[in-house]
C-alpha positions as CSV (number, residue, x, y, z in Angstrom):
1,X,117.6,244.3,139.1
2,X,119.9,247.0,138.1
3,X,122.7,243.8,136.6
4,X,124.0,245.3,133.7
5,X,123.6,243.2,130.4
6,X,127.3,241.0,130.7
7,X,128.0,242.4,127.3
8,X,127.6,246.1,128.6
9,X,130.6,245.9,131.1
10,X,133.6,246.7,128.6
11,X,133.5,250.2,128.7
12,X,135.8,250.9,125.8
13,X,137.7,248.9,122.8
14,X,140.8,248.9,124.0
15,X,140.6,247.0,127.9
16,X,141.7,243.8,128.4
17,X,139.3,241.6,130.6
18,X,140.4,238.7,132.5
19,X,137.9,236.5,134.3
20,X,139.0,234.8,137.7
21,X,136.1,232.5,138.1
22,X,134.8,230.5,141.1
23,X,137.8,231.0,143.2
24,X,138.5,229.7,146.6
25,X,140.2,231.5,149.9
26,X,144.2,231.9,149.2
27,X,143.4,232.0,145.3
28,X,142.3,235.4,145.5
29,X,145.4,236.8,146.9
30,X,147.5,235.1,144.0
31,X,145.2,236.9,141.4
32,X,145.3,240.1,143.4
33,X,148.8,240.0,143.9
34,X,149.3,238.9,139.7
35,X,146.2,241.6,139.2
36,X,148.6,244.5,140.9
37,X,151.6,243.4,139.3
38,X,150.2,243.3,135.6
39,X,148.0,246.8,136.1
40,X,151.5,248.6,136.3
41,X,152.3,247.2,132.5
42,X,149.2,246.9,131.2
43,X,146.8,249.8,132.2
44,X,143.8,248.7,130.5
45,X,143.6,245.6,132.1
46,X,140.7,244.6,134.1
47,X,139.8,241.8,136.6
48,X,136.0,240.5,136.9
49,X,136.4,238.4,140.2
50,X,134.1,235.7,140.8
51,X,134.3,233.5,143.9
52,X,133.2,230.4,143.9
53,X,130.5,231.2,147.3
54,X,129.4,234.2,147.2
55,X,128.5,234.9,150.8
56,X,132.7,235.7,151.5
57,X,132.0,238.8,149.2
58,X,132.5,240.9,152.2
59,X,135.9,239.1,153.0
60,X,136.9,240.4,149.6
61,X,135.6,243.8,149.8
62,X,138.4,244.2,152.4
63,X,141.0,242.1,150.5
64,X,140.8,244.2,147.2
65,X,140.9,247.2,149.6
66,X,144.5,245.8,151.1
67,X,145.5,246.3,147.1
68,X,144.1,249.9,146.9
69,X,142.6,248.9,144.1
70,X,139.0,250.4,143.1
71,X,135.9,247.5,142.7
72,X,132.6,247.9,142.4
73,X,130.1,245.0,143.1
74,X,128.6,243.5,139.8
75,X,125.0,244.0,141.7
76,X,125.7,247.4,141.3
77,X,128.1,248.0,138.3
78,X,128.2,250.8,135.5
79,X,130.9,250.6,134.1
80,X,135.1,250.1,134.2
81,X,135.6,253.5,133.7
82,X,137.3,254.4,137.1
83,X,136.9,250.8,138.3
84,X,139.7,248.1,138.3
85,X,138.2,245.3,139.6
86,X,134.6,244.0,139.2
87,X,133.5,241.8,142.1
88,X,130.7,238.9,141.2
89,X,128.2,239.1,143.5
90,X,125.2,237.9,142.2
91,X,124.7,233.8,141.1
92,X,124.4,232.4,137.7
93,X,125.9,235.3,136.1
94,X,129.5,233.7,135.6
95,X,129.0,232.0,131.8
96,X,127.6,234.9,130.2
97,X,130.6,237.2,131.8
98,X,133.1,234.6,130.2
99,X,131.9,235.7,126.4
100,X,133.7,239.2,127.3
101,X,136.8,237.5,128.7
102,X,140.1,238.2,127.1
103,X,141.8,235.5,129.6
104,X,140.0,233.1,132.1
105,X,141.7,231.8,134.9
106,X,139.2,229.1,136.5
107,X,139.5,228.6,140.2
108,X,139.5,225.5,142.7
109,X,143.0,224.6,141.0
110,X,145.8,226.9,142.6
111,X,144.4,225.0,145.9
112,X,143.5,221.8,146.6
113,X,140.1,221.8,146.0
114,X,139.9,220.4,142.5
115,X,139.0,222.8,140.1
116,X,136.2,223.7,138.4
117,X,134.0,222.9,135.0
118,X,136.5,224.6,131.6
119,X,134.2,223.4,129.1
120,X,132.0,226.8,129.7
121,X,135.2,229.5,128.6
122,X,135.9,226.6,126.1
123,X,132.8,227.1,124.6
124,X,133.0,230.6,124.0
125,X,136.8,230.0,122.8
126,X,138.4,231.9,125.7
127,X,142.1,231.1,126.7
128,X,141.9,228.7,129.7
129,X,144.3,228.9,132.4
130,X,144.1,227.1,135.6
131,X,146.7,225.2,138.2
132,X,148.1,222.0,139.3
133,X,144.9,221.1,141.5
134,X,142.2,219.7,138.3
135,X,141.9,216.2,139.9
136,X,138.1,216.7,140.2
137,X,138.1,217.2,136.3
138,X,141.2,215.4,135.6
139,X,140.2,213.7,132.1
140,X,138.6,216.7,131.0
141,X,142.2,218.6,132.0
142,X,144.2,216.3,130.9
143,X,142.5,216.1,127.4
144,X,142.9,220.0,126.8
145,X,146.5,220.2,127.9
146,X,147.3,217.0,125.2
147,X,145.5,219.2,122.6
148,X,147.2,222.5,124.0
149,X,143.8,224.1,124.4
150,X,144.7,225.1,127.7
151,X,147.6,226.4,130.1
152,X,148.3,224.7,134.0
153,X,150.5,227.0,136.2
154,X,152.5,225.9,138.7
155,X,152.8,228.3,141.2
156,X,152.0,232.1,141.4
157,X,155.6,233.0,139.4
158,X,154.4,230.6,136.6
159,X,150.8,232.5,136.5
160,X,152.0,236.0,136.0
161,X,154.6,235.0,133.6
162,X,151.8,233.3,131.9
163,X,149.7,236.1,131.5
164,X,152.3,238.5,130.7
165,X,153.0,236.2,127.4
166,X,149.8,236.3,126.4
167,X,148.9,239.8,127.2
168,X,151.6,240.9,125.3
169,X,150.9,238.3,122.1
170,X,147.6,238.7,121.7
171,X,147.4,236.0,118.9
172,X,148.6,233.6,120.8
173,X,145.5,234.2,123.1
174,X,143.0,233.6,120.5
175,X,145.0,230.9,118.7
176,X,144.8,229.0,122.5
177,X,140.7,230.2,122.6
178,X,140.4,228.7,119.2
179,X,141.9,225.2,120.3
180,X,139.6,225.1,123.2
181,X,136.2,225.5,121.2
182,X,137.5,222.9,118.4
183,X,137.9,220.4,121.2
184,X,134.4,221.1,122.7
185,X,132.8,220.9,119.3
186,X,135.0,217.4,118.6
187,X,133.7,216.2,121.4
188,X,130.1,217.6,122.1
189,X,128.6,214.4,121.2
190,X,130.9,212.2,123.7
191,X,128.7,212.4,126.4
192,X,125.7,211.6,124.6
193,X,127.7,208.8,122.8
194,X,129.1,207.4,127.0
195,X,125.6,207.1,127.7
196,X,123.9,205.6,125.3
197,X,126.9,203.1,125.5
198,X,126.6,202.4,129.1
199,X,122.5,201.8,128.4
200,X,123.6,199.0,125.9
201,X,125.8,197.2,128.7
202,X,123.6,197.3,131.5
203,X,120.6,195.9,129.6
């Protein structure tokens, strides 16, 4: 396979990688609008767009072309040098890609899909943004927000504002990611503890 190792994707040290993971229809338009806006001010910002369902790749290619943005599919990806967007058209790469992210948006949360798991990017100490609709992961989302370990955005304007803030304040970005990792480490045994507890109750 000619898939690059995810860690090789950064082609120059100045690049800032924004990953939008597990995205759904109507979220991608918001993300591309935001990215288009940000690119004017932050010209080293690159986007990795990973739709939840890769059978939607062709629709996304059309959508990206509407924005006059240059993209390359991950399966053929070489470098970000002359490319704005890496479009993830392969399965099982996302968690490896999170390693190289500078900012992560977790999809399914700006539309009523219920969100997706935020533990993976947290495990890599990444600053995490998600939308209002995290009802499938409500407890985890609430815990992260309570501990100031993730950011919830209400709409496109809010999302853009938060992105500008974190792009201008890299140290805040890093601190947010560190708090996310700390929370994961602190709760690492929690699932096992819960399972053990349930076993004792149902005996």
